[in-house]
PDB file of N, CA, C, O and CB in Angstrom:
ATOM      1  N   UNK A   1      -6.770  -7.391   3.882  1.00  0.00           N
ATOM      2  CA  UNK A   1      -6.123  -7.820   2.651  1.00  0.00           C
ATOM      3  C   UNK A   1      -6.996  -8.283   1.636  1.00  0.00           C
ATOM      4  O   UNK A   1      -7.658  -9.312   1.771  1.00  0.00           O
ATOM      5  CB  UNK A   1      -5.205  -8.822   2.894  1.00  0.00           C
ATOM      6  N   UNK A   2      -7.030  -7.454   0.466  1.00  0.00           N
ATOM      7  CA  UNK A   2      -8.102  -7.678  -0.605  1.00  0.00           C
ATOM      8  C   UNK A   2      -7.512  -8.672  -1.767  1.00  0.00           C
ATOM      9  O   UNK A   2      -6.997  -8.170  -2.767  1.00  0.00           O
ATOM     10  CB  UNK A   2      -8.561  -6.174  -1.282  1.00  0.00           C
ATOM     11  N   UNK A   3      -7.594 -10.025  -1.620  1.00  0.00           N
ATOM     12  CA  UNK A   3      -7.201 -11.001  -2.542  1.00  0.00           C
ATOM     13  C   UNK A   3      -7.858 -10.726  -3.827  1.00  0.00           C
ATOM     14  O   UNK A   3      -7.235 -11.296  -4.723  1.00  0.00           O
ATOM     15  CB  UNK A   3      -7.500 -12.351  -2.061  1.00  0.00           C
ATOM     16  N   UNK A   4      -8.784 -10.132  -4.229  1.00  0.00           N
ATOM     17  CA  UNK A   4      -9.680 -10.052  -5.261  1.00  0.00           C
ATOM     18  C   UNK A   4      -8.698  -8.843  -6.237  1.00  0.00           C
ATOM     19  O   UNK A   4      -9.018  -8.591  -7.399  1.00  0.00           O
ATOM     20  CB  UNK A   4     -11.402  -9.562  -4.644  1.00  0.00           C
ATOM     21  N   UNK A   5      -7.739  -8.313  -5.695  1.00  0.00           N
ATOM     22  CA  UNK A   5      -7.159  -7.240  -6.626  1.00  0.00           C
ATOM     23  C   UNK A   5      -6.312  -8.172  -7.623  1.00  0.00           C
ATOM     24  O   UNK A   5      -5.802  -9.234  -7.267  1.00  0.00           O
ATOM     25  CB  UNK A   5      -6.158  -6.006  -5.771  1.00  0.00           C
ATOM     26  N   UNK A   6      -6.234  -7.674  -8.829  1.00  0.00           N
ATOM     27  CA  UNK A   6      -5.408  -8.111  -9.980  1.00  0.00           C
ATOM     28  C   UNK A   6      -3.738  -7.962  -9.225  1.00  0.00           C
ATOM     29  O   UNK A   6      -3.327  -7.113  -8.434  1.00  0.00           O
ATOM     30  CB  UNK A   6      -5.750  -6.955 -11.538  1.00  0.00           C
ATOM     31  N   UNK A   7      -3.109  -9.020  -9.770  1.00  0.00           N
ATOM     32  CA  UNK A   7      -1.574  -9.014  -9.255  1.00  0.00           C
ATOM     33  C   UNK A   7      -0.865  -7.875  -9.416  1.00  0.00           C
ATOM     34  O   UNK A   7      -0.164  -7.446  -8.500  1.00  0.00           O
ATOM     35  CB  UNK A   7      -0.743  -9.984  -9.891  1.00  0.00           C
ATOM     36  N   UNK A   8      -0.967  -7.244 -10.623  1.00  0.00           N
ATOM     37  CA  UNK A   8      -0.311  -5.967 -11.021  1.00  0.00           C
ATOM     38  C   UNK A   8      -0.799  -4.826 -10.256  1.00  0.00           C
ATOM     39  O   UNK A   8      -0.119  -3.811 -10.105  1.00  0.00           O
ATOM     40  CB  UNK A   8      -0.509  -5.680 -12.460  1.00  0.00           C
ATOM     41  N   UNK A   9      -2.060  -4.989  -9.733  1.00  0.00           N
ATOM     42  CA  UNK A   9      -2.561  -3.732  -9.140  1.00  0.00           C
ATOM     43  C   UNK A   9      -2.060  -3.878  -7.713  1.00  0.00           C
ATOM     44  O   UNK A   9      -1.527  -2.960  -7.090  1.00  0.00           O
ATOM     45  CB  UNK A   9      -4.214  -3.528  -9.251  1.00  0.00           C
ATOM     46  N   UNK A  10      -2.269  -5.085  -7.249  1.00  0.00           N
ATOM     47  CA  UNK A  10      -1.572  -5.441  -6.008  1.00  0.00           C
ATOM     48  C   UNK A  10      -0.241  -5.201  -5.615  1.00  0.00           C
ATOM     49  O   UNK A  10       0.139  -4.739  -4.539  1.00  0.00           O
ATOM     50  CB  UNK A  10      -1.639  -6.576  -5.889  1.00  0.00           C
ATOM     51  N   UNK A  11       0.458  -5.566  -6.617  1.00  0.00           N
ATOM     52  CA  UNK A  11       1.979  -4.960  -6.485  1.00  0.00           C
ATOM     53  C   UNK A  11       2.125  -3.724  -6.597  1.00  0.00           C
ATOM     54  O   UNK A  11       3.256  -3.397  -6.238  1.00  0.00           O
ATOM     55  CB  UNK A  11       2.899  -5.394  -7.392  1.00  0.00           C
ATOM     56  N   UNK A  12       1.405  -2.744  -6.983  1.00  0.00           N
ATOM     57  CA  UNK A  12       1.705  -1.516  -7.235  1.00  0.00           C
ATOM     58  C   UNK A  12       1.238  -1.076  -5.953  1.00  0.00           C
ATOM     59  O   UNK A  12       2.059  -0.389  -5.346  1.00  0.00           O
ATOM     60  CB  UNK A  12       1.146  -0.901  -8.483  1.00  0.00           C
ATOM     61  N   UNK A  13       0.074  -1.295  -5.336  1.00  0.00           N
ATOM     62  CA  UNK A  13      -0.450  -0.780  -4.028  1.00  0.00           C
ATOM     63  C   UNK A  13       0.373  -1.172  -2.933  1.00  0.00           C
ATOM     64  O   UNK A  13       0.372  -0.376  -1.994  1.00  0.00           O
ATOM     65  CB  UNK A  13      -1.820  -1.237  -3.750  1.00  0.00           C
ATOM     66  N   UNK A  14       1.251  -2.446  -2.778  1.00  0.00           N
ATOM     67  CA  UNK A  14       2.059  -2.872  -1.936  1.00  0.00           C
ATOM     68  C   UNK A  14       3.563  -1.826  -1.890  1.00  0.00           C
ATOM     69  O   UNK A  14       4.199  -1.329  -0.960  1.00  0.00           O
ATOM     70  CB  UNK A  14       2.229  -4.396  -2.349  1.00  0.00           C
ATOM     71  N   UNK A  15       3.716  -1.809  -3.359  1.00  0.00           N
ATOM     72  CA  UNK A  15       4.936  -0.582  -3.555  1.00  0.00           C
ATOM     73  C   UNK A  15       4.832   0.712  -2.887  1.00  0.00           C
ATOM     74  O   UNK A  15       5.631   1.192  -2.083  1.00  0.00           O
ATOM     75  CB  UNK A  15       5.061  -0.122  -5.022  1.00  0.00           C
ATOM     76  N   UNK A  16       3.575   1.291  -3.393  1.00  0.00           N
ATOM     77  CA  UNK A  16       3.206   2.680  -2.700  1.00  0.00           C
ATOM     78  C   UNK A  16       3.048   2.618  -1.205  1.00  0.00           C
ATOM     79  O   UNK A  16       3.649   3.397  -0.465  1.00  0.00           O
ATOM     80  CB  UNK A  16       1.848   3.245  -3.255  1.00  0.00           C
ATOM     81  N   UNK A  17       2.370   1.843  -0.844  1.00  0.00           N
ATOM     82  CA  UNK A  17       2.366   1.532   0.807  1.00  0.00           C
ATOM     83  C   UNK A  17       3.595   1.684   1.357  1.00  0.00           C
ATOM     84  O   UNK A  17       3.880   2.485   2.247  1.00  0.00           O
ATOM     85  CB  UNK A  17       1.946   0.092   1.226  1.00  0.00           C
ATOM     86  N   UNK A  18       4.464   0.763   0.723  1.00  0.00           N
ATOM     87  CA  UNK A  18       5.934   0.723   1.253  1.00  0.00           C
ATOM     88  C   UNK A  18       6.522   2.279   1.154  1.00  0.00           C
ATOM     89  O   UNK A  18       7.030   2.854   2.116  1.00  0.00           O
ATOM     90  CB  UNK A  18       6.929  -0.407   0.261  1.00  0.00           C
ATOM     91  N   UNK A  19       6.401   2.738   0.115  1.00  0.00           N
ATOM     92  CA  UNK A  19       6.743   3.985   0.341  1.00  0.00           C
ATOM     93  C   UNK A  19       6.220   4.913   1.147  1.00  0.00           C
ATOM     94  O   UNK A  19       6.879   5.711   1.815  1.00  0.00           O
ATOM     95  CB  UNK A  19       6.756   4.421  -0.531  1.00  0.00           C
ATOM     96  N   UNK A  20       4.906   4.824   1.102  1.00  0.00           N
ATOM     97  CA  UNK A  20       4.377   6.065   2.073  1.00  0.00           C
ATOM     98  C   UNK A  20       4.842   5.821   3.397  1.00  0.00           C
ATOM     99  O   UNK A  20       5.176   6.801   4.063  1.00  0.00           O
ATOM    100  CB  UNK A  20       2.729   6.230   2.169  1.00  0.00           C
ATOM    101  N   UNK A  21       4.932   4.505   3.969  1.00  0.00           N
ATOM    102  CA  UNK A  21       5.299   4.136   5.457  1.00  0.00           C
ATOM    103  C   UNK A  21       6.547   4.855   5.741  1.00  0.00           C
ATOM    104  O   UNK A  21       6.603   5.444   6.820  1.00  0.00           O
ATOM    105  CB  UNK A  21       5.517   2.516   5.726  1.00  0.00           C
ATOM    106  N   UNK A  22       7.404   4.897   5.071  1.00  0.00           N
ATOM    107  CA  UNK A  22       8.554   5.704   5.177  1.00  0.00           C
ATOM    108  C   UNK A  22       8.568   7.204   5.730  1.00  0.00           C
ATOM    109  O   UNK A  22       9.410   7.740   6.450  1.00  0.00           O
ATOM    110  CB  UNK A  22       9.032   5.721   3.940  1.00  0.00           C
ATOM    111  N   UNK A  23       7.329   7.754   5.155  1.00  0.00           N
ATOM    112  CA  UNK A  23       7.206   9.042   5.582  1.00  0.00           C
ATOM    113  C   UNK A  23       6.333   9.320   6.651  1.00  0.00           C
ATOM    114  O   UNK A  23       6.306  10.461   7.113  1.00  0.00           O
ATOM    115  CB  UNK A  23       6.876   9.764   4.611  1.00  0.00           C
ATOM    116  N   UNK A  24       5.469   8.249   7.198  1.00  0.00           N
ATOM    117  CA  UNK A  24       4.961   8.213   8.413  1.00  0.00           C
ATOM    118  C   UNK A  24       3.715   9.310   8.298  1.00  0.00           C
ATOM    119  O   UNK A  24       3.441   9.948   9.315  1.00  0.00           O
ATOM    120  CB  UNK A  24       6.120   8.516   9.517  1.00  0.00           C
ATOM    121  N   UNK A  25       3.116   9.492   7.338  1.00  0.00           N
ATOM    122  CA  UNK A  25       1.980  10.558   6.948  1.00  0.00           C
ATOM    123  C   UNK A  25       0.926  10.313   7.969  1.00  0.00           C
ATOM    124  O   UNK A  25       0.419   9.212   8.180  1.00  0.00           O
ATOM    125  CB  UNK A  25       1.326  10.380   5.357  1.00  0.00           C
ATOM    126  N   UNK A  26       0.587  11.591   8.684  1.00  0.00           N
ATOM    127  CA  UNK A  26      -0.639  11.204   9.767  1.00  0.00           C
ATOM    128  C   UNK A  26      -1.860  10.691   9.130  1.00  0.00           C
ATOM    129  O   UNK A  26      -2.605   9.967   9.790  1.00  0.00           O
ATOM    130  CB  UNK A  26      -1.142  12.488  10.636  1.00  0.00           C
ATOM    131  N   UNK A  27      -2.170  11.026   7.787  1.00  0.00           N
ATOM    132  CA  UNK A  27      -3.404  10.704   6.983  1.00  0.00           C
ATOM    133  C   UNK A  27      -3.465   9.131   6.340  1.00  0.00           C
ATOM    134  O   UNK A  27      -4.476   8.545   5.951  1.00  0.00           O
ATOM    135  CB  UNK A  27      -3.455  11.806   5.753  1.00  0.00           C
ATOM    136  N   UNK A  28      -2.218   8.687   6.350  1.00  0.00           N
ATOM    137  CA  UNK A  28      -1.983   7.212   6.162  1.00  0.00           C
ATOM    138  C   UNK A  28      -2.402   6.177   7.110  1.00  0.00           C
ATOM    139  O   UNK A  28      -1.896   6.127   8.231  1.00  0.00           O
ATOM    140  CB  UNK A  28      -0.695   7.017   6.046  1.00  0.00           C
ATOM    141  N   UNK A  29      -3.306   5.339   6.721  1.00  0.00           N
ATOM    142  CA  UNK A  29      -3.577   4.184   7.772  1.00  0.00           C
ATOM    143  C   UNK A  29      -2.550   3.310   7.797  1.00  0.00           C
ATOM    144  O   UNK A  29      -2.201   2.842   6.714  1.00  0.00           O
ATOM    145  CB  UNK A  29      -4.805   3.367   7.526  1.00  0.00           C
ATOM    146  N   UNK A  30      -1.820   2.885   9.057  1.00  0.00           N
ATOM    147  CA  UNK A  30      -0.776   2.116   9.210  1.00  0.00           C
ATOM    148  C   UNK A  30      -1.097   0.709   8.829  1.00  0.00           C
ATOM    149  O   UNK A  30      -2.041   0.148   9.386  1.00  0.00           O
ATOM    150  CB  UNK A  30      -0.307   2.238  10.504  1.00  0.00           C
ATOM    151  N   UNK A  31      -0.367   0.077   7.898  1.00  0.00           N
ATOM    152  CA  UNK A  31      -0.785  -1.293   7.780  1.00  0.00           C
ATOM    153  C   UNK A  31      -0.041  -2.133   8.522  1.00  0.00           C
ATOM    154  O   UNK A  31      -0.285  -3.340   8.520  1.00  0.00           O
ATOM    155  CB  UNK A  31      -0.776  -1.746   6.513  1.00  0.00           C
TER     156      UNK A  31
END
Protein backbone atom coordinates (compact mmCIF):
# COMPACT_ATOMS: atom_id res chain seq x y z
CA UNK A 1 0.00 0.00 0.00
CA UNK A 2 1.42 3.37 -0.97
CA UNK A 3 0.79 5.78 1.88
CA UNK A 4 2.47 8.56 -0.11
CA UNK A 5 -0.50 8.89 -2.45
CA UNK A 6 -2.69 11.99 -2.08
CA UNK A 7 -5.98 11.20 -0.25
CA UNK A 8 -8.10 11.98 -3.32
CA UNK A 9 -5.96 9.85 -5.61
CA UNK A 10 -5.88 7.02 -3.09
CA UNK A 11 -9.67 7.13 -2.79
CA UNK A 12 -10.01 7.03 -6.58
CA UNK A 13 -7.63 4.07 -6.75
CA UNK A 14 -9.53 2.17 -4.07
CA UNK A 15 -12.83 2.87 -5.82
CA UNK A 16 -11.52 1.60 -9.16
CA UNK A 17 -9.93 -1.43 -7.52
CA UNK A 18 -13.24 -2.26 -5.88
CA UNK A 19 -15.00 -2.05 -9.25
CA UNK A 20 -12.37 -4.09 -11.08
CA UNK A 21 -12.46 -6.82 -8.44
CA UNK A 22 -16.10 -7.43 -9.30
CA UNK A 23 -15.12 -8.51 -12.81
CA UNK A 24 -12.23 -10.79 -11.76
CA UNK A 25 -10.18 -9.69 -14.75
CA UNK A 26 -7.25 -12.10 -15.26
CA UNK A 27 -4.81 -9.24 -15.91
CA UNK A 28 -5.70 -7.44 -12.69
CA UNK A 29 -3.55 -8.14 -9.66
CA UNK A 30 -5.78 -9.35 -6.85
CA UNK A 31 -5.54 -7.10 -3.78
